[in-house]
N, C-alpha and C positions, 0 to 999 in steps of 0.2 A: 197751565198744565203741560207737562213734557209729553211729547208724542210717543215715546217709547216707554210708556209707563203702563202698569196694570189698569189704572183708571182709564187711559185712553183706549187701550185694547179692548176693554169691556164694552165700549160704545159699538163695536162692529161685530155683526154676525158673520158666519162663513160666507154668506152671499155678498157681504160688503167687503170682503178680504182684499179684493183688488184695489178699492178705494183706500183701504188702510195702508197698503203698500205704496200707493200713489202719495199719500200724506207723508209717510216715512221717507220716500225717495226725495221728495221736495222739501222736507223739513220745515213744515208749517208750524208755526208756534204762535201762541198768544203771550205777549210779554209787556212789561212796563219798562221804560228806560229810566233808571234811577239817577244816573249821572251821564251826560253825553260828552264824548270826546270826538266831535265830528262824526265820522263814519262808525266809530266804535262807541260802545256804551256799556255801563254796568247795568245789568238787567235783572229783573225778577219775573219769573213765570207766573202767569195769572190765568184764571178761567173767565175773566171778564172782558168780553169783547169790546166794550166801550173804553176801558182803559187802554187796550191795545190800539184802538182807532185814535185815541188822543195823541199817539206819538207820530202819526202819519203826517206826511208833508202837505199833501193836497186833499181837498174834500173828495175829488174824484178818485183818489187812491185810498180812501178809508172806508170803502164798501166791503161787506162780507156777504158769503152765501152760506146759509146753514144747510144742514143735511137734507132738509125738506125742499130746498130750492128757494127759500124766502131770502130776499135781499135785506140785509140789515144796513141801515143808513143813519148814523148818528149825527152827521154834519151837513145834511143837504146835498150830498154828492150827486144823487140822481137829478135833482132840480138843476144843479150846476151843469150836468151833462146835457140835460134838455135845453138849457139856455146857452150851451156851449161856452161856458164861463169857467175860468181858472182861478181857484181861490185857495189860499192857505188854510189849514185847519186851525181854528182859533186865532191867537195872536201872531201875526206875520213876522214880527221881530224875533219872537221867541222860537218859532219854527225855523227861521234862517240861522239863528245863532246856534241851534243844535247841530246844524250841518250846512255850512255856507254853500255847498254844491247845490242846495235847494234853490238858490237863485237861478242857476242855469236850468234846472228842472222845471221851474216855473215857466221860463221862456220856451223850453222845448214842448211842453204841453200846450202852452198858449198857441204857438205856431201850429200845432197839430189839430186843436179842436176849435179855437175861437172862430167866430163868424165876423167879428169886427176887430178894429185895431185899437179899441178903447180899453185901457187898463184902469183898475181902481187906483185912485190917487194915493191912498194910504199904503197900499201894496208897493207902488213905485218908490214911495218915500222910504219905506223899510228896506227895499232893495238897494237904493242908492246910499243910504246911511250905513249899510253893512256890507257893501260890496268889496271893501278892503279885506274882509275875511277870506275871499277867495284865494288871497296870496298864500294862505296856508294849506291849500288843497293841492294834492299831487297833480303834476301836468297830465298824467295818464287819465285821471278821473275827469279833469277839465276837458281833455281832448275827446274822451268818450261822449260827453254831453254835447260838445260843440259840433261834432260830426253829425249828431242827430238833428241839431238845430239847423244847420246850413242846408239840409236836404228837405226841411220842412216847407210848406207852401207859403209861410210868411217869412222866409229867411231874410229877405231884405228889410222888412219892417223890424224884425227882431235885431238884426245887426245895427240898424239905425239907432235902436234904443240903447244898445251897448255903448255906442259912441256918446249919445246924449247924457246918459246916466254915468258915463265914465266907468262902467262896470268892468271893463277888462284892461283898463290902463296898467294896473299892477302887473298883469300878465305880459303885456307888451314890454314894459320896463325889464321884467325878469328875463324875457327872451333876448333883449338887446345886451343885457349884462352876460348872458351866456354865449354872445357872439352870433346869434341867428337874427341879425338886423333885418333880413329879408322878410321874416314873419311879422315883425313890427310894421314895416312898410306896407305889407299886404293887409293887415288888419286896419291900419290907419287910413288906407286908400278907399275903404268902403264908403261909398257916397251916401250923404244924407238925402234921402228921398222922401217924398210925400208919404204919408201913411199908406200901407198896402191895402189896396181896395179889392183886388181880384181873389180867385180861389184856386 
């Protein structure tokens, strides 16, 4: 459903006009990604919340709130929040291949909410096998995620995983080619520490 359509506008009474304007201002839409090109996709609009939830990266990012204040949770996101667990929606490989930046988003949210340093083995396998896809992501998008990761409470643990999984090797090589060897040395100098235990 398009937000600026008669169908959408009919949902709102004058008392809810402020909410209607909020929706329009923030451009909330339910959609299905037909074909993904990383950050961009060919889309089709829908009225089915579950179809929209299917395209989300993480279960904790696939929650919806209806107009009555009820949380709609198709993939166990609430349970994952309660367990402080980060998991991809559905098949991790498919989610990652839709947009390789999701690898870094996984680690950012892991560092933000996880209580332990344990990762799902299949998730790590999917990340390692697809990390070369980050080479096609713009430096600006990668840097935006990395900045958020390094200020997280598990920054040293996550940084160690980048090294173990060789998840950023492509980026270091790219920076060296561009002549910024300093950055390659800085990333390569991150020590391999024991898994982060503190909070």
